[in-house]
C-alpha positions in Angstrom: 22.6 -133.2 84.6 22.9 -132.0 81.1 20.5 -129.7 79.4 17.3 -131.3 77.6 18.0 -128.6 74.9 21.7 -128.2 74.1 22.9 -131.2 76.4 25.5 -129.7 77.7 25.7 -128.9 81.7 23.3 -127.7 83.0 25.1 -124.6 84.9 22.4 -122.0 85.4 18.4 -121.9 86.3 19.2 -125.5 86.9 14.7 -125.7 86.4 13.1 -128.1 87.0 10.2 -129.0 84.3 7.4 -131.8 85.4 8.0 -134.7 86.2 10.1 -136.6 84.8 13.5 -133.8 85.9 13.9 -131.8 82.6 16.9 -129.5 83.2 18.3 -126.6 81.6 21.5 -124.5 81.3 20.2 -121.0 81.2 16.7 -119.1 80.8 17.4 -119.4 77.3 17.6 -122.8 76.8 14.7 -123.7 78.8 12.6 -120.2 76.4 13.7 -122.3 73.1 12.6 -125.3 74.9 8.9 -123.5 74.6 9.4 -122.3 71.4 11.7 -119.6 70.8 14.9 -118.8 68.1 17.1 -117.8 70.8 21.3 -117.9 70.5 23.0 -119.9 72.7 26.2 -118.2 74.7 28.8 -120.8 74.7 30.2 -122.2 78.6 33.8 -121.4 79.8 34.6 -125.4 78.6 33.4 -124.7 75.6 35.0 -121.4 74.2 38.7 -123.5 75.7 37.4 -126.5 74.0 37.1 -123.6 70.7 40.4 -122.0 71.3 41.7 -125.3 71.6 40.8 -126.5 67.9 41.6 -123.0 67.0 45.3 -123.4 68.3 45.0 -126.9 66.2 43.5 -125.8 63.3 46.2 -123.0 62.9 48.9 -125.2 63.5 48.1 -127.3 60.7 47.7 -124.6 58.7 51.5 -123.4 59.4 52.1 -127.0 58.3 51.3 -127.1 55.2 52.5 -123.3 54.4 49.3 -121.6 53.5 47.2 -119.2 55.1 44.3 -118.8 52.4 41.5 -121.4 52.5 41.0 -120.7 48.8 44.0 -123.0 48.2 43.2 -125.5 50.6 43.4 -128.8 48.2 39.9 -131.2 49.0 42.3 -133.0 50.9 43.9 -131.0 52.8 40.9 -128.9 53.2 38.8 -132.1 54.2 41.9 -132.5 56.8 41.4 -129.3 59.1 37.8 -129.4 59.5 39.3 -132.6 60.4 41.3 -131.4 63.2 39.2 -129.0 63.8 36.1 -131.0 65.4 38.7 -133.7 66.9 40.1 -130.3 69.0 36.3 -129.8 70.3 35.9 -132.7 70.8 38.9 -134.1 72.6 39.3 -131.1 74.3 35.4 -131.2 75.2 35.6 -134.4 76.6 39.0 -134.5 79.2 36.6 -131.7 80.6 33.4 -133.2 80.6 35.7 -136.0 81.6 37.0 -133.9 84.9 34.0 -132.9 85.6 32.5 -136.2 86.1 35.7 -137.4 88.7 34.8 -133.8 90.7 30.9 -134.6 91.0 32.1 -138.1 92.0 34.4 -136.9 94.4 31.7 -134.8 96.1 28.5 -136.4 95.7 30.3 -140.0 97.0 32.2 -138.8 99.8 33.6 -141.8 102.0 31.6 -143.3 104.8 33.1 -143.0 108.2 32.2 -146.0 110.2 31.4 -146.2 114.7 32.8 -149.1 116.3 29.5 -150.4 117.7 31.3 -151.4 121.0 31.5 -147.7 121.8 27.6 -147.4 121.6 26.3 -147.3 125.6 
């Protein structure tokens, strides 16, 4: 299940609110839903996605032989943004896919059938 507020994996609090089954990943998202203005902590998957996107951005800047962002042309800047956003999204999508596969394996165990002729 995903958090009603941030759409991330509802990982900690898992609070259900009302009959519609809303779920929240943390106290912070729950408070935000109630009208608070709180910064949301990143999940381990999001931290890994940031690190991956950062690595890709560094590789792109190295390929340009530039480190000062002010010297980037508009096209180079737009490509850098695309590299970061795509890297973040790809990493999150792969992690979400692995999580779905794990959940599918856990939530749908193989059924064991008993031969009816063995019943007395």
